[in-house]
N, C-alpha and C positions, 0 to 999 in steps of 0.2 A: 567734533573739532576737525577730524581728518577730512570729512566731506567738505567742510568750509575751506580748508587749505587746498583741497583738490579743485574746488570751484575757482579759487583765486588763481591757481596755476593754469587752469583752462582759459580763464580770461586773459592771462598773460600770453598764452600761446595764440589765442585768437587775435590779440593786438599785433603780435609779431607777424602773423600770417595774413593780416588784413581781412579776417573773417568776421564781419559784423554780426552775422547770424549767431555764431558761436559766442561772441561777447555778450550779445543780448540774452541768449538762452541761459548762459551760466550766471550772468548778473541777476537774472530774475530769481535764481535759487538762493542767493546769498542772504536776504532778509530772514527767510524761514530757518536756514541753517544757523544763523547768528542767534535767533530767538531760542533755538534748541540749546545752544551753549548757555544762554541766559538762564534757562530753566534749570540747568545743571549747577547753577551757582548759588543755590540756597544756603550752602554751608559756609559761604564767605562772610566776612565782616560786612557791616553796612557800607562802610567806606569803599571797600573793594568791589562790592556788588554795584555801587553807584558808578564806579569806573568801568566795570564790565558793561553796564547799561549804556554809558556814554559811547563806548566802542561799538556796541550793537547799533545804536542810533546813527553813528557815523557811517557804519557799513551800509545801513539801509539807505541813507541819503546818497552815498557815492554810487551804490548799485542802481538806484533810480536814475541818477545822472548818466551813468554808463548806458543804460537802456535807451535813454533819450538821444544820446549823441553817437552811439555805436555806428549808425549809418553814415555819419559824416566822414569817418575814416581819418579824422585828424589825430595822427599818432601822438602829437605833443599833448593834446588834451587827454587822450586815452591813457597815456603813460603817467600823466599827472594824477589821474584818478586811481591808477594802479598803486602809485606811491601812497595815496591817501588810504587805500585799502590796507596796505602793508602797515602803515602807522596804527590804524585801528586794531589790526590783528595783534601787533606788538603790545598795545595798551591792554587788550583783553588777556593775552598770554601772561603778562607781567603780574597779574593778580593771583595767580595760582602757584602753589609749590610745584616744583619739578615733577614730583611723583603722584600728585593728587588726582589727575585725570589723564586720559590717554593722549597727552600732548606730545608731539614730537618737537625736537628743538629746531627742526627746519622742515619746510614743506618739500615736496619732491623737486620743486624748482629752486629751493634753497634761499628764498627771500622772505616768505611770509612771516615766519615766527622767529627767525634768527635775530640775535641781538646785534643791532647795528649801532 
């Protein structure tokens, strides 16, 4: 989970700095990191696991889109994708009790897992 949040924060920093290579590099790691979280979800109820899977699917799609458009430098689109990542992370995080896994309440940037 922490690696997933760190990737999200690195993507955000890449967007802020206009570093398309950083966005692309970190976006490529997100699907595997999200799948690792999914593998750790075997003890959740079927309904919660389905929501985690939905979040993982969303993260994969958004990450793929980020990789495709990172070169464009269109900050409006990139920031929209970052918001979609944050929503998917909140969806995933909401399926777990506070103390069940090593989840922080906020990423280092303070956006990814916070309750908004």
